[in-house]
KEKE-3310 file (N, C-alpha, C; in steps of 0.2 Angstrom, whole numbers, plus 5000, padded with zeros to 4 digits):
npx = (4913:4913:4904:4891:4893:4907:4911:4908:4915:4928:4926:4926:4936:4946:4943:4946:4959:4965:4962:4974:4984:4984:4989:4999:5007:5006:5014:5029:5029:5031:5041:5051:5053:5057:5068:5077:5081:5094:5096:5098:5108:5118:5117:5119:5107:5109:5118:5108:5100:5110:5113:5101:5096:5107:5106:5095:5099:5101:5109:5110:5104:5104:5110:5106:5109:5097:5090:5080:5066:5059:5060:5062:5061:5057:5063:5059:5061:5075:5082:5085:5087:5081:5087:5082:5093:5092:5090:5098:5112:5107:5107:5096:5081:5069:5077:5082:5071:5063:5071:5073:5061:5059:5069:5059:5053:5061:5062:5050:5051:5061:5054:5044:5032:5016:5005:5016:5019:5008:5006:5017:5014:5004:5008:5012:4997:4992:5000:4994:4983:4982:4988:4977:4967:4961:4958:4948:4940:4934:4929:4919:4911:4906:4916:4919:4906:4890:4885:4894:4898:4888:4888:4886:4894:4907:4908:4907:4921:4930:4924:4932:4945:4947:4944:4954:4963:4961:4961:4974:4978:4972:4977:4988:4989:4991:5002:5011:5009:5012:5027:5030:5026:5036:5048:5046:5045:5059:5068:5064:5066:5081:5086:5089:5084:5073:5061:5060:5065:5059:5046:5045:5050:5038:5028:5031:5033:5020:5011:5017:5011:4998:4997:4995:4983:4973:4976:4970:4957:4953:4954:4944:4932:4931:4929:4917:4909:4908:4903:4890:4885:4885:4872:4865)
npy = (5371:5359:5343:5335:5320:5321:5326:5317:5304:5311:5311:5300:5293:5299:5296:5281:5286:5286:5275:5267:5276:5273:5261:5261:5269:5257:5249:5257:5260:5245:5241:5250:5246:5232:5233:5238:5225:5216:5203:5184:5177:5189:5193:5203:5212:5211:5200:5190:5191:5186:5174:5167:5167:5160:5148:5143:5140:5152:5163:5172:5184:5202:5209:5225:5240:5253:5269:5279:5273:5258:5256:5243:5231:5218:5219:5211:5214:5216:5208:5210:5214:5225:5233:5245:5255:5253:5240:5234:5236:5233:5223:5218:5209:5216:5220:5207:5199:5208:5208:5193:5193:5199:5191:5182:5185:5184:5171:5166:5171:5164:5151:5153:5157:5158:5170:5178:5182:5185:5199:5206:5206:5214:5227:5238:5243:5245:5256:5266:5267:5271:5284:5293:5292:5302:5312:5307:5304:5318:5320:5312:5313:5324:5336:5346:5349:5349:5344:5333:5327:5318:5308:5292:5282:5290:5287:5272:5270:5275:5268:5255:5258:5260:5247:5241:5245:5240:5226:5224:5226:5215:5205:5206:5202:5187:5187:5194:5188:5175:5178:5181:5170:5160:5165:5165:5151:5148:5154:5149:5134:5133:5140:5151:5161:5158:5155:5169:5178:5173:5175:5187:5192:5187:5194:5207:5204:5203:5214:5221:5216:5219:5230:5230:5224:5234:5242:5235:5233:5247:5251:5242:5248:5260:5257:5251:5261:5272:5262:5261:5275:5275:5268:5278)
npz = (4765:4775:4774:4784:4784:4780:4792:4800:4798:4801:4815:4819:4813:4823:4835:4833:4830:4845:4851:4843:4849:4860:4861:4855:4863:4875:4869:4868:4882:4885:4877:4883:4897:4896:4889:4898:4905:4905:4891:4896:4891:4885:4873:4859:4849:4834:4835:4838:4827:4819:4823:4825:4809:4805:4811:4804:4791:4784:4772:4764:4769:4773:4788:4794:4803:4806:4808:4821:4832:4835:4823:4816:4804:4790:4773:4760:4747:4746:4753:4767:4785:4794:4810:4822:4830:4844:4846:4838:4842:4856:4872:4878:4885:4876:4864:4859:4859:4846:4834:4835:4830:4818:4812:4808:4800:4789:4787:4784:4772:4765:4767:4757:4763:4762:4765:4767:4756:4749:4754:4749:4736:4734:4738:4730:4725:4736:4740:4730:4732:4746:4742:4736:4744:4753:4745:4738:4749:4753:4741:4740:4752:4753:4752:4742:4736:4733:4720:4716:4728:4732:4722:4720:4714:4715:4728:4729:4722:4730:4742:4737:4737:4752:4754:4748:4757:4771:4767:4765:4778:4786:4781:4785:4798:4800:4797:4804:4816:4815:4812:4824:4831:4825:4830:4845:4845:4841:4850:4862:4860:4855:4868:4868:4876:4891:4906:4914:4905:4892:4894:4896:4882:4875:4879:4875:4862:4859:4862:4853:4841:4842:4839:4826:4825:4831:4820:4810:4815:4814:4800:4796:4803:4796:4783:4783:4788:4778:4769:4774:4771:4756:4755:4762)
capx = (4913:4913:4898:4891:4895:4915:4914:4905:4920:4934:4926:4926:4944:4949:4941:4950:4967:4964:4963:4981:4988:4984:4992:5006:5009:5008:5020:5031:5031:5034:5049:5057:5053:5060:5075:5081:5083:5098:5095:5101:5116:5119:5118:5116:5101:5112:5119:5103:5098:5113:5112:5093:5098:5112:5100:5088:5102:5099:5114:5108:5100:5108:5106:5110:5107:5092:5089:5075:5066:5055:5058:5064:5058:5062:5062:5059:5063:5082:5083:5087:5082:5084:5085:5085:5100:5093:5089:5104:5117:5105:5108:5089:5075:5067:5081:5082:5064:5061:5077:5072:5054:5062:5070:5052:5050:5067:5062:5045:5053:5065:5049:5039:5025:5010:5004:5020:5020:5002:5006:5020:5011:4997:5010:5011:4992:4991:5003:4991:4976:4983:4989:4971:4960:4959:4955:4943:4935:4934:4925:4913:4906:4904:4920:4918:4901:4885:4885:4899:4898:4881:4888:4888:4900:4912:4908:4909:4928:4930:4924:4936:4952:4948:4944:4962:4968:4958:4964:4980:4978:4970:4983:4996:4989:4993:5010:5015:5009:5016:5034:5032:5028:5042:5053:5046:5048:5066:5071:5064:5069:5088:5090:5091:5077:5071:5061:5055:5067:5055:5038:5047:5049:5032:5025:5033:5030:5010:5010:5019:5004:4993:4997:4993:4974:4972:4977:4965:4950:4951:4951:4936:4926:4930:4926:4909:4906:4908:4897:4882:4886:4883:4867:4861)
capy = (5370:5350:5340:5331:5315:5320:5326:5312:5302:5313:5311:5291:5291:5303:5291:5275:5286:5287:5268:5267:5278:5269:5253:5261:5270:5253:5245:5260:5258:5237:5241:5254:5241:5226:5237:5240:5220:5211:5194:5177:5177:5195:5194:5210:5211:5210:5193:5186:5190:5182:5167:5165:5167:5154:5141:5140:5141:5157:5165:5179:5191:5206:5213:5231:5246:5258:5275:5281:5269:5254:5257:5238:5229:5217:5220:5206:5215:5217:5202:5215:5213:5233:5235:5251:5256:5252:5235:5232:5236:5232:5217:5217:5205:5220:5219:5199:5199:5213:5205:5188:5193:5201:5186:5177:5187:5181:5163:5167:5173:5159:5145:5155:5158:5160:5177:5186:5181:5189:5205:5209:5207:5219:5232:5242:5243:5249:5263:5269:5267:5276:5293:5294:5290:5307:5317:5303:5306:5324:5322:5308:5315:5332:5342:5349:5352:5343:5341:5328:5322:5312:5302:5284:5280:5290:5284:5265:5271:5277:5261:5252:5261:5259:5240:5237:5246:5235:5222:5224:5226:5209:5201:5208:5200:5182:5188:5198:5183:5169:5179:5180:5162:5156:5170:5162:5143:5147:5156:5141:5130:5136:5139:5158:5164:5154:5157:5176:5179:5170:5177:5195:5192:5184:5198:5212:5203:5203:5220:5223:5212:5221:5236:5229:5223:5241:5246:5230:5236:5254:5250:5240:5254:5266:5253:5250:5267:5273:5256:5265:5282:5272:5267:5285)
capz = (4771:4775:4775:4790:4782:4782:4799:4805:4797:4804:4823:4820:4813:4828:4840:4830:4831:4850:4853:4839:4851:4867:4860:4855:4870:4879:4867:4869:4887:4886:4875:4888:4901:4893:4885:4904:4906:4901:4891:4898:4886:4884:4865:4855:4843:4830:4837:4840:4824:4815:4826:4821:4802:4803:4811:4799:4785:4778:4772:4759:4770:4776:4793:4793:4806:4804:4811:4824:4837:4835:4814:4814:4800:4786:4766:4756:4740:4745:4759:4772:4791:4798:4816:4825:4835:4851:4845:4834:4848:4863:4875:4882:4882:4869:4858:4857:4854:4840:4833:4832:4826:4812:4807:4808:4791:4785:4789:4781:4766:4763:4766:4754:4767:4757:4767:4766:4747:4746:4756:4746:4729:4736:4742:4726:4725:4744:4741:4725:4737:4752:4741:4735:4750:4757:4740:4737:4755:4751:4736:4742:4758:4751:4752:4736:4733:4733:4713:4715:4734:4731:4717:4722:4709:4718:4735:4727:4721:4738:4746:4735:4740:4757:4755:4748:4763:4775:4765:4767:4787:4788:4777:4789:4804:4800:4795:4810:4822:4813:4812:4832:4833:4824:4836:4850:4846:4840:4857:4866:4858:4856:4873:4869:4879:4893:4910:4913:4899:4886:4895:4894:4875:4872:4882:4871:4856:4859:4862:4845:4836:4845:4835:4818:4826:4831:4814:4808:4816:4811:4795:4794:4805:4791:4778:4784:4789:4771:4765:4776:4768:4749:4757:4763)
cpx = (4909:4905:4896:4893:4903:4914:4910:4912:4926:4933:4928:4934:4948:4948:4947:4958:4968:4966:4970:4985:4990:4988:4997:5009:5012:5014:5027:5034:5035:5042:5055:5057:5057:5067:5080:5083:5087:5095:5100:5109:5119:5123:5115:5109:5103:5117:5113:5099:5101:5113:5106:5094:5101:5108:5096:5093:5101:5106:5115:5104:5103:5107:5110:5106:5103:5092:5081:5072:5058:5054:5060:5058:5062:5060:5063:5062:5071:5085:5087:5082:5086:5083:5088:5090:5100:5093:5096:5110:5113:5104:5101:5087:5072:5071:5082:5075:5061:5066:5075:5064:5054:5064:5065:5053:5052:5065:5055:5046:5056:5060:5044:5032:5021:5007:5008:5021:5013:5003:5012:5018:5009:4999:5010:5004:4989:4993:5001:4984:4977:4984:4982:4964:4958:4956:4950:4936:4932:4927:4917:4908:4906:4910:4921:4911:4894:4883:4887:4898:4892:4882:4889:4894:4908:4914:4912:4918:4930:4932:4931:4944:4954:4947:4950:4968:4966:4960:4972:4981:4977:4975:4990:4995:4994:5001:5014:5015:5014:5023:5035:5032:5034:5049:5053:5048:5055:5071:5069:5066:5078:5092:5091:5089:5072:5067:5057:5059:5063:5050:5038:5045:5043:5026:5025:5031:5021:5009:5011:5012:4999:4990:4994:4986:4972:4971:4970:4958:4949:4950:4946:4932:4925:4926:4918:4906:4905:4903:4891:4881:4883:4874:4862:4857)
cpy = (5362:5350:5337:5324:5314:5322:5321:5305:5303:5311:5303:5290:5293:5298:5283:5277:5286:5280:5265:5270:5275:5263:5256:5263:5263:5249:5249:5258:5249:5238:5244:5249:5236:5229:5238:5232:5216:5204:5190:5177:5184:5196:5200:5209:5209:5201:5189:5184:5186:5174:5163:5163:5162:5147:5138:5141:5144:5161:5173:5184:5195:5210:5218:5237:5252:5264:5274:5274:5263:5253:5249:5236:5222:5216:5214:5206:5214:5212:5206:5214:5221:5232:5241:5251:5253:5243:5231:5231:5234:5224:5215:5212:5208:5217:5212:5199:5201:5210:5198:5188:5194:5196:5178:5178:5182:5174:5162:5167:5166:5153:5147:5154:5162:5168:5182:5187:5187:5196:5208:5209:5211:5226:5238:5247:5248:5256:5269:5271:5273:5284:5294:5295:5296:5313:5313:5306:5314:5326:5318:5310:5322:5338:5346:5352:5346:5341:5333:5324:5317:5306:5296:5281:5283:5288:5276:5265:5272:5270:5256:5251:5260:5250:5236:5239:5241:5228:5219:5222:5220:5205:5201:5203:5194:5182:5189:5190:5177:5170:5178:5173:5159:5159:5166:5156:5143:5149:5151:5135:5127:5137:5149:5163:5159:5158:5165:5180:5179:5174:5183:5196:5192:5190:5205:5212:5204:5207:5223:5221:5217:5229:5236:5227:5229:5245:5242:5234:5243:5254:5247:5243:5258:5263:5254:5257:5271:5268:5259:5271:5280:5272:5271:5286)
cpz = (4771:4776:4781:4789:4782:4787:4803:4804:4800:4812:4823:4818:4820:4833:4839:4832:4839:4852:4848:4843:4860:4867:4859:4859:4876:4876:4867:4876:4890:4885:4879:4894:4900:4892:4893:4906:4902:4899:4893:4896:4884:4876:4863:4851:4838:4831:4835:4832:4818:4816:4824:4813:4799:4805:4808:4792:4779:4778:4766:4762:4776:4784:4794:4802:4803:4810:4814:4829:4835:4825:4811:4809:4794:4778:4762:4750:4740:4751:4765:4779:4795:4805:4818:4829:4841:4851:4843:4839:4856:4865:4879:4880:4875:4865:4857:4854:4847:4835:4828:4828:4819:4808:4805:4801:4787:4783:4785:4773:4763:4764:4763:4758:4763:4758:4767:4758:4744:4748:4752:4737:4730:4736:4737:4724:4731:4743:4736:4729:4742:4748:4738:4738:4751:4751:4739:4742:4753:4747:4737:4748:4757:4751:4748:4732:4732:4725:4713:4721:4734:4727:4722:4718:4713:4725:4733:4725:4728:4742:4743:4738:4746:4759:4753:4755:4771:4774:4766:4774:4790:4786:4782:4795:4804:4801:4802:4816:4820:4815:4821:4835:4833:4828:4842:4851:4845:4846:4862:4865:4858:4864:4874:4874:4884:4901:4909:4907:4893:4888:4894:4886:4873:4873:4877:4865:4855:4860:4854:4841:4839:4840:4829:4820:4827:4825:4809:4808:4814:4805:4791:4796:4799:4785:4780:4785:4781:4767:4767:4772:4762:4750:4761:4758)
residu = (UNK:UNK:UNK:UNK:UNK:UNK:UNK:UNK:UNK:UNK:UNK:UNK:UNK:UNK:UNK:UNK:UNK:UNK:UNK:UNK:UNK:UNK:UNK:UNK:UNK:UNK:UNK:UNK:UNK:UNK:UNK:UNK:UNK:UNK:UNK:UNK:UNK:UNK:UNK:UNK:UNK:UNK:UNK:UNK:UNK:UNK:UNK:UNK:UNK:UNK:UNK:UNK:UNK:UNK:UNK:UNK:UNK:UNK:UNK:UNK:UNK:UNK:UNK:UNK:UNK:UNK:UNK:UNK:UNK:UNK:UNK:UNK:UNK:UNK:UNK:UNK:UNK:UNK:UNK:UNK:UNK:UNK:UNK:UNK:UNK:UNK:UNK:UNK:UNK:UNK:UNK:UNK:UNK:UNK:UNK:UNK:UNK:UNK:UNK:UNK:UNK:UNK:UNK:UNK:UNK:UNK:UNK:UNK:UNK:UNK:UNK:UNK:UNK:UNK:UNK:UNK:UNK:UNK:UNK:UNK:UNK:UNK:UNK:UNK:UNK:UNK:UNK:UNK:UNK:UNK:UNK:UNK:UNK:UNK:UNK:UNK:UNK:UNK:UNK:UNK:UNK:UNK:UNK:UNK:UNK:UNK:UNK:UNK:UNK:UNK:UNK:UNK:UNK:UNK:UNK:UNK:UNK:UNK:UNK:UNK:UNK:UNK:UNK:UNK:UNK:UNK:UNK:UNK:UNK:UNK:UNK:UNK:UNK:UNK:UNK:UNK:UNK:UNK:UNK:UNK:UNK:UNK:UNK:UNK:UNK:UNK:UNK:UNK:UNK:UNK:UNK:UNK:UNK:UNK:UNK:UNK:UNK:UNK:UNK:UNK:UNK:UNK:UNK:UNK:UNK:UNK:UNK:UNK:UNK:UNK:UNK:UNK:UNK:UNK:UNK:UNK:UNK:UNK:UNK:UNK:UNK:UNK:UNK:UNK:UNK:UNK:UNK:UNK:UNK:UNK:UNK:UNK)
# end
């Protein structure tokens, strides 16, 4: 039987998940809305991405089409901007905004943006931490018996694992906000987006950023909860 500590964690995790689901839902609604509005120059997401990379003199980044919805990302390991089909082929405000945002990461990489380098550097550690967190929780909060569940050492190890996740989430925030800022500045300065098109792109990117804010707050709340358990 699970301990009250573990049950408390699960309730808190459930509440934070609801917040995350709300923000993700709003993002999907925004994306769906702006996907119905054509961008002013009729550019596809791939064309927007290529134009932005060319404007910044970046010639070693490949633009590829990815499966799924909202799976867009930039991979600094192989210098690839992956755009979901709706973005890659789409000629909407949403497609334009997302493509420019991902290229914002490519610009960060090309200019050695410190926070992107830091985030990329701790990815291996984050992957290991994520793999062991749930097992550590079961032990630390009483999943496998009182004999070991009360060990402060186990709880401290669990806190360290969650601290890595929280750190990664907060490092991600300036990376994502900066990529959106670069995208919006570029679209404005080049005239790729003006007026309502620019406003729509900004709105969509702001809600995309909110998903990262929700994830960071969730990670922080869970970390603080574990720290209180250590003091019990």
